[in-house]
C-alpha positions in Angstrom: 0.0 0.0 0.0 1.2 3.5 -0.9 2.4 5.7 2.0 1.5 8.7 -0.1 -2.1 8.5 0.9 -3.3 11.3 3.3 -6.7 10.8 4.9 -8.8 13.6 6.3 -11.6 12.9 8.8 -13.8 16.0 8.5 -16.4 17.2 11.0 -17.0 13.8 12.4 -17.6 13.9 16.2 -17.7 10.1 16.5 -15.5 8.3 14.0 -12.6 6.6 15.7 -13.6 7.8 19.1 -15.5 4.7 20.3 -13.9 2.1 18.0 -10.1 2.9 17.9 -9.5 -0.1 15.6 -11.0 2.0 12.8 -8.2 4.5 13.2 -5.6 1.8 13.5 -6.7 0.4 10.2 -6.6 3.9 8.6 -3.1 4.5 9.9 -1.9 1.5 8.0 -3.0 3.2 4.8 -1.2 6.6 5.3 -1.2 9.8 7.3 -4.5 10.5 9.1 -5.7 13.8 10.5 -8.9 15.1 12.0 -10.3 18.4 10.8 -13.1 20.5 12.3 -14.3 23.3 10.0 -17.2 25.6 10.0 -20.3 23.9 8.5 -20.7 26.9 6.0 -17.0 27.1 5.0 -16.6 28.3 1.4 -15.4 25.8 -1.2 -12.1 27.5 -1.9 -11.1 27.7 1.7 -12.1 24.1 2.3 -10.0 23.0 -0.6 -7.0 24.9 0.7 -7.5 23.5 4.2 -7.6 19.9 2.8 -4.8 20.5 0.3 -2.7 17.3 -0.1 -5.4 15.0 1.4 -6.5 12.6 -1.3 -9.0 10.6 0.8 -11.8 12.2 2.9 -14.1 10.7 5.4 -16.9 13.3 5.9 -19.8 14.0 8.2 -23.1 15.6 7.1 -21.1 18.9 6.8 -19.2 20.7 5.3 -20.5 21.2 1.7 -18.3 19.9 -1.1 -19.4 22.3 -3.8 -18.2 22.9 -7.3 -16.0 25.6 -6.0 -14.4 23.1 -3.7 -13.6 20.7 -6.5 -12.5 23.5 -8.8 -9.7 24.4 -6.3 -8.9 20.9 -4.9 -5.9 18.9 -5.9 -6.1 15.1 -6.3 -9.0 13.6 -4.4 -9.7 9.9 -4.9 -12.5 9.4 -2.5 -15.1 11.1 -0.3 -16.5 8.4 2.0 -19.6 9.7 3.8 -19.9 8.7 7.4 -23.6 8.3 6.9 -26.2 7.5 4.3 -27.0 11.1 3.0 -24.9 12.8 0.3 -26.7 16.1 -0.3 -23.6 18.0 0.9 -21.6 16.7 -2.1 -21.9 18.0 -5.6 -21.9 14.7 -7.5 -21.4 16.3 -11.0 -18.4 18.2 -9.8 -17.0 15.1 -8.1 -17.3 13.2 -11.3 -15.5 15.9 -13.3 -12.8 15.8 -10.7 -12.5 12.0 -10.9 -13.6 11.6 -7.2 -15.5 8.6 -6.1 -18.3 9.3 -3.6 -19.5 6.5 -1.3 -22.0 6.2 1.5 -22.7 3.8 4.3 -25.1 1.0 3.3 -28.5 2.2 4.3 -29.4 -0.9 6.3 -26.6 0.0 8.7 -28.6 3.0 10.0 -32.1 1.7 9.5 -33.0 0.5 12.9 -31.1 3.1 14.9 -32.6 6.1 13.1 -36.1 4.7 12.9 -36.1 3.9 16.6 -35.0 7.4 17.5 -37.7 9.0 15.4 -40.3 7.2 17.4 -38.4 7.6 20.7 -38.2 11.4 20.3 -41.8 11.5 19.2 -43.0 9.6 22.3 -40.8 11.8 24.5 -42.7 14.9 23.3 -46.1 13.3 23.3 -45.6 12.1 26.9 -43.7 15.2 28.0 -40.9 12.9 29.3 -38.1 15.4 29.5 -39.9 18.2 31.5 -41.5 15.6 33.7 -38.1 14.1 34.5 -36.7 17.6 35.2 -39.4 18.1 37.8 -38.1 15.2 39.7 -34.6 16.6 39.6 -36.0 19.9 40.8 -37.6 18.0 43.8 -41.1 18.8 42.5 -42.6 15.4 42.2 -46.0 16.7 43.3 -46.3 18.7 40.1 -46.8 15.5 38.1 -50.4 16.4 37.1 -49.0 19.1 34.8 -47.6 16.4 32.6 -50.6 14.6 31.2 -49.6 13.6 27.7 -51.0 11.9 24.6 -50.7 8.3 23.6 -49.5 7.2 20.2 -51.4 3.9 20.0 -54.2 3.9 17.5 -53.4 7.3 16.1 -53.4 8.2 12.4 -49.8 8.8 11.6 -48.5 10.2 8.3 -45.0 9.1 7.3 -43.3 11.3 4.6 -40.7 9.3 2.8 -40.9 5.6 3.0 -37.4 4.5 2.0 -34.9 2.6 4.0 -35.6 4.3 7.3 -39.2 5.5 6.7 -40.3 1.9 6.0 -38.9 0.8 9.4 -40.8 3.7 11.1 -44.0 2.5 9.4 -43.4 -1.1 10.7 -42.9 0.2 14.2 -46.0 2.4 14.2 -48.2 -0.2 12.5 -47.2 -3.4 14.2 -46.0 -1.9 17.5 -48.6 0.8 18.1 -51.5 -0.3 16.0 -51.4 3.1 14.2 -53.3 3.7 10.9 -50.3 4.8 8.9 -50.6 7.0 5.8 -47.6 7.1 3.6 -46.5 9.7 1.1 -43.7 8.7 -1.2 -44.0 9.4 -5.0 -41.3 6.8 -5.7 -43.1 3.8 -4.0 -46.1 1.8 -5.2 -49.2 1.1 -3.0 -48.1 -2.6 -2.9 -44.7 -1.7 -1.7 -46.1 0.5 1.1 -48.7 -2.1 2.1 -45.9 -4.6 2.7 -44.6 -2.4 5.6 -48.1 -1.7 6.9 -49.0 1.7 5.4 -51.7 3.0 3.0 -50.4 5.1 0.1 -51.7 8.6 -0.4 -51.1 10.1 -3.8 -51.2 13.7 -2.6 -49.3 15.2 0.4 -52.4 17.2 1.3 -54.3 14.0 2.1 -51.7 13.1 4.6 -51.6 16.6 6.1 -55.3 16.9 6.6 -55.8 13.4 8.2 -52.8 12.8 10.4 -52.7 13.2 14.1 -48.9 12.7 14.0 -46.4 13.3 11.2 -43.0 11.6 10.9 -40.4 13.0 8.4 -38.2 10.4 6.9 -37.5 11.7 3.4 -34.1 12.3 1.9 -33.5 15.9 0.9 -33.6 16.9 -2.8 -34.3 20.0 -4.9 -38.0 19.0 -5.1 -38.7 18.8 -1.4 -36.7 21.7 0.1 -39.1 23.4 2.6 -41.8 21.0 1.7 -43.5 21.8 5.0 -44.1 25.6 4.9 -46.9 28.0 5.9 -49.4 26.5 3.5 -48.8 22.9 4.6 -49.0 23.8 8.3 -52.3 25.5 7.7 -53.7 22.2 6.3 -52.7 20.1 9.2 -54.9 19.1 12.1 -54.9 21.3 15.1 -52.6 20.0 17.9 -50.6 17.8 15.5 -47.3 16.3 16.6 -44.2 16.1 14.3 -40.9 14.2 14.5 -38.0 14.7 12.1 -34.9 12.5 11.9 -34.3 13.2 8.2 -33.1 16.6 7.2 -33.9 20.0 8.8 -34.4 21.7 5.4 -37.5 19.7 4.7 -39.2 22.2 7.1 -39.3 26.0 6.7 -38.2 27.0 10.2 -40.1 30.3 10.4 -43.3 28.5 9.4 -42.9 25.9 12.1 -42.1 28.5 14.7 -45.4 30.3 13.8 -47.3 27.0 14.1 -45.8 26.3 17.5 -46.6 29.8 18.6 -50.2 29.5 17.5 -50.6 26.1 19.1 -51.3 24.5 15.7 -48.4 22.1 16.5 -48.8 20.5 19.9 -45.2 19.2 19.9 -42.1 18.8 17.8 -39.2 16.5 18.0 -36.2 17.0 15.8 -32.7 15.5 15.5 -31.8 17.7 12.6 -31.7 21.4 11.6 -31.3 23.2 8.3 -28.1 24.7 9.6 -26.1 22.6 12.1 -24.8 22.7 14.7 -27.8 24.2 16.5 -27.3 26.5 19.5 -29.3 27.2 22.7 -30.8 30.4 21.2 -32.4 28.5 18.3 -36.0 29.7 17.8 -37.4 26.2 18.2 -36.0 26.1 21.8 -38.2 29.0 22.9 -41.0 26.4 23.2 -41.2 23.9 26.0 -43.0 21.4 23.7 -39.9 21.0 21.5 -37.3 18.3 21.9 -34.1 18.9 20.0 -31.3 16.3 19.9 -27.9 17.0 18.2 -28.1 14.7 15.1 -27.6 11.6 17.2 -30.2 9.2 15.6 -27.4 7.0 14.3 -25.6 7.0 17.6 -25.9 3.5 18.8 -22.9 1.3 19.4 -24.1 -1.2 16.8 -24.7 1.5 14.2 -21.5 3.4 14.7 -19.4 0.3 14.5 -21.0 -0.6 11.2 -20.6 2.9 9.8 -17.0 3.1 10.8 -16.3 -0.3 9.3 -17.8 0.8 6.0 -15.8 4.0 5.8 -12.5 2.2 6.5 -13.3 -0.5 4.0 -14.0 2.2 1.4 -10.5 3.7 2.1 -8.8 0.3 1.9 -10.5 -0.5 -1.4 -9.4 2.8 -3.0 -5.8 2.3 -1.9 -5.9 -1.1 -3.5 -7.3 0.4 -6.7 -10.7 -1.2 -6.2 -14.2 0.3 -6.2 -15.9 0.5 -2.8 -19.3 -0.8 -2.2 -22.4 1.5 -2.1 -21.0 4.2 -4.3 -23.1 7.1 -5.6 -20.4 8.5 -7.9 -17.9 6.1 -9.4 -15.1 5.9 -11.8 -14.8 2.8 -14.0 -11.0 2.7 -13.9 -11.2 1.7 -10.3 -13.0 -1.5 -11.1 -10.3 -4.3 -11.1 
């Protein structure tokens, strides 16, 4: 293996921290260095920062734009420590002869789906503020925390891919929910296999759902898909949970819906701009639970994610094409 390889681990708060053997394997491939950069860093500055590094393991940020690739020297691989790749310009990567790979979706399926429902239940049952009352030695105030049950509710799931389909299964089989599913890319038969009824129009889901779970991948067609108009169509006192991408929701519209009481509670593991801070507008509301993009943070999931990223790097060094690529170069196939 060539010792000319230089591997940059960018903006990952977990890679190599829990499973040091992942770093040990990378160190056998070449020089390894961790980078923490601003999530909104411009492409040219990012390229200059990562100059000389020809393999990158990246978190959900920063954004690898056309400007980044225009200024970057050799870059063999960007291995995403996750399943999303909306922060990478695939056309620019192809023009730059850079392979882009992701973690196999099944690795994250259970962990992210479980967290979507966990956070949702926490909001519906007011778990966090109720637990805080115990810490404040105010057990007697427990009558303030009468929540809502999930069982038997009509739940709309937006996006029924790898993770959304698991959310449907949990809701349908675990909580006896009537699950409505909106996913233009899935047939009614596919959705029925998981336990959901397909709706052809998003409006049908919005009007009829007591609870809405966001599980869609982000693309140009669904940016801010839940905005003022969509919130106006929802039931009063609706609950929402988002473990997909923050930009699926227009934040100002949700803040207004929370302020008016239209939305009874909101659980989110993601924001349009991350990291979030304590002064985020969502956090002005007691019925909001925000977690720091930790849906994939189980020991089982992180081990699988790390294994996949390291295997990607090992394959590239050997001149082979990694598994689960979203942007490939044919000359790597041996």
